N, C-alpha and C positions, 0 to 999 in steps of 0.2 A: 504494500500500500504506500501511497505517496500523499503529501499534503500540497494543496494548490490554493493560492490566494487569488480571489477573483474580485474585480473592482468595477465592472461595467455590466454588460449585457448578460453575464453569467450569474449575477447576483439574484437573490430571490426577488420575484416580482418583475423580472425582465425576460425578454423573449428566448434567450439561449439557456435559461436556467433548467430547462427540461433535460439537458445533458447531465445535470447533477442531481436529479431527483432520486436516484438510487444510491447516492453518496451520502456519507455522514457529515453533517454540519458540526464543526469543531468549535469555532469561536469567531467573533468579529474583532477587528483591531486595526491598527495603523502600522504602516511600514516603519521600521526603525530609522532607515535612511530617508532623506528627502529627495523627491523626484518631481518632475513636471507632468501634469495631466492636461492633454488637449482633447477636445471633443469636436468632431465634425460628423455628426450622425452617430458615430461610435467613438468610444474613448481610446486614447493612446497614452501609455505611460512611457515617458522619455527618461532614460537614465543619464543623459548628458547635462541635465539642468537640475539644480536643487531649489525647488520652490516650496514644497510642503510634503508632509507625510501623506501617504495615500490610504484612504479608508476602504476596507473591503471585508470579505468573509473568507474564512479558511475551511476547506473541505478535505476530508480523507477520501481519496479516490483509488480505484483499482487501476492496474496497468492498462486494462482495456479502455477505461474512461479517460485516462491520461492520453492514450493514442487518439481517441475521438476528439479531445480538446485540442491536441496538436493539429489535427486535420482542420478543425474549425478555424483555428488561429493562423494556419499556414506556417507553422513552425517547421524549419527555422528560416524560411524565406521572407515571410511578411512580419510576423511577430517572432521574437526570440525568447524562449523560456530560460529563465535564470533563477537560481536559488537566492532567496532574500530572508531577512528576519522580520517577523511580524510580532508586534507587541500586542498580545491579546488581553483579555480582561483579567486573567490571573497568571499567565505565563507567556514566555516567548515561544514562537513556532518558527521552524525552518521550513519554508514552503516555496514552491515554484510560483513565479509571477511572469506573465507574458508582457514583454517590452516591445515597443515600436517607437523609434525615434522620429516619427513624423511630427512635424510642427505645424499642422494645418488645423484650422478651426479655432475655437475659443480656448484660451488658457483657463483651466478650472483651478483657481488659486486655492480653493478650500481643500482640494485633494479628494473630494467626495463627488462622484459622478451625479448623485442625486441632489447636490447643493450647488447650484450654479449662480 
């Protein structure tokens, strides 16, 4: 099993969350490091800029689900999956996050895709 940190359309209440319905929700939290989030219909987290911590959800996923997420995100060609540290409600989690250094659309200074 692997941990994945999702911050956009894979979060609960969004269109791609269906891919995580069979996965276990672990925690909500913020990335330890600061990144930039842009949104142009879909969000992009950029690891070239330090703007804010990113808010999202941590899920425990099977290797099969991780492969499905990689297909959705176009890893490694469109988004690139990298391990990061998430500061959860009671502990830190080492989880995968999908990065894309696209700088188009609006900068989401809050780091929360739902707070623009």
